[in-house]
C-alpha positions, 0 to 999 in steps of 0.5 A: 478465490480459485481452487488450486490446479492439480497437479501444481506446476513447479513454475507456480510460485508463492507470493507473500505480503507480510505487513505490520498487522496482517499476513497474506499469501497467494499461489500464482501460476507462471502465467500470472493467474492467482490460483489460491489466496490465504490471509491471517491476522499474523503481522510482524508485530505478532511474531515472537523473536526467531519465529518467522520461519515457523509461522511461514511454514504453518501458513504456506508449507504445503504450497512450498512442498513442491520441488523447485517451488519459489517464494517472494516475500514483500512488506514489513517482513524485510524491515528491522523488526521483521524476518531479515532486514533488506536494504532499500533499493534507491529510486529511480528504479524499475522492476529489474532494478528492484529484482536486482536488490532482492535478498535471499532468505533461503537461497534458491527458494525464498527471497525478500523484496527490499522496498524503495527509498527516496530522498527529497529536500534532504530528508529520506523517505521509504516504502515497503510492500507498496513498490510491489503494488505499484509495479503490479498496477503498471502491469494491470493498467498498461501505464508506464507514466502517471501518478500512483497513490496508495492510501493507508496508515502512511499514504504514498504519492508516487511519480512514475515515468517510463516504467520507473518509480522516479520518487515518492512522498509519504503522508501520515494521514491515516495515522493522524486521523486515528490520533485525532479521532480516538486520542484527542479532544475530538474523540468526545464528539467524533464517531470514528466507526461511522460510515462515509457521509459524502456531503460531510466529507466534501465539506471537509475537503472544501474547508482544507482548500481554503488554506487556513491550515490543518491546526486551525481546521481541526479545532473547527471539527470540535466547534461544528459538533459543539454547536450541533452543526454536524453530528458525531457521524458526520464529523468523522467524514468531515475530519477525514475530508480535512486531512485528505484535503490537506494532503491534496493541497500539497500536490501539483495535480494535473487534471489531464494526468493519469492517476491510479489509486491502489488500496482497500475500497474504504480508503480509495472511495474517499480519495476518488471522491476528493480527486473527482472534485478536482475534475480528476477521474482516477483508475482504482485497483485493489489487492490484485495489484500486489499479486500482479506486482509479485508476478512482474518481479518473478519474471524480472528475476527469471529474465536475469542471467543470475539465478534466483537469490 
């Protein structure tokens, strides 16, 4: 966290990442330096109907008070349940294409990043918020090609070539872990709050690689506890390994490809462990990717002949 400069420049801008359960914002200088950050547990599900503008002003009104100050909002604020629904930008897409689909909330002042869509095998796929992180990761790593992986409740595996997002696939791994560990029969024997046990985690990943399928392997998490071969704390990591291993098993992974993990350390650590087991050493980024991506889109918007939406 850095204190805000004084005086603030009109070219400093505000980036907001408004998700389902949390709200984050940053005041970013025109050169990309993060001047100040704020966060609150005020995701879109906590906002009453018609209350988005009031909450935005409460959290960021002082930042937006400067004449000419602009703001880019990304994440679930652009969903059907959010502030304003923003139609998805279809893949393939680069930062300029995404910027061209930005939707105005307050013309010339506040704009909404739309998210990306992809269709594979006749089924649509979508993301909101992760696209900003991907363009930020490209900027921070200097990579224009590679595989970008964003662990979370709904994990994204994103193919990037020539600075464009070619396509992506979503896996409900995080949500399935929560369902199994907290709401299934496994909740009786799994300590979902236990810290990572690397040995049990690798055992779960290896079990998935044998190809017996998640529906069978998940029951094994019950019997390993029943026969006291793994403790409740170990079973949490084992189950996590089963699910992440199943996710990895569906990927065509090249040991020589550039892989970038983006997300919270609690999750990127697990994916890094699983990938290293496949002789893939990923690069790892955190929250800084969001602000770098917002800056990249800010530049793309101001590089166009058309004005800020």
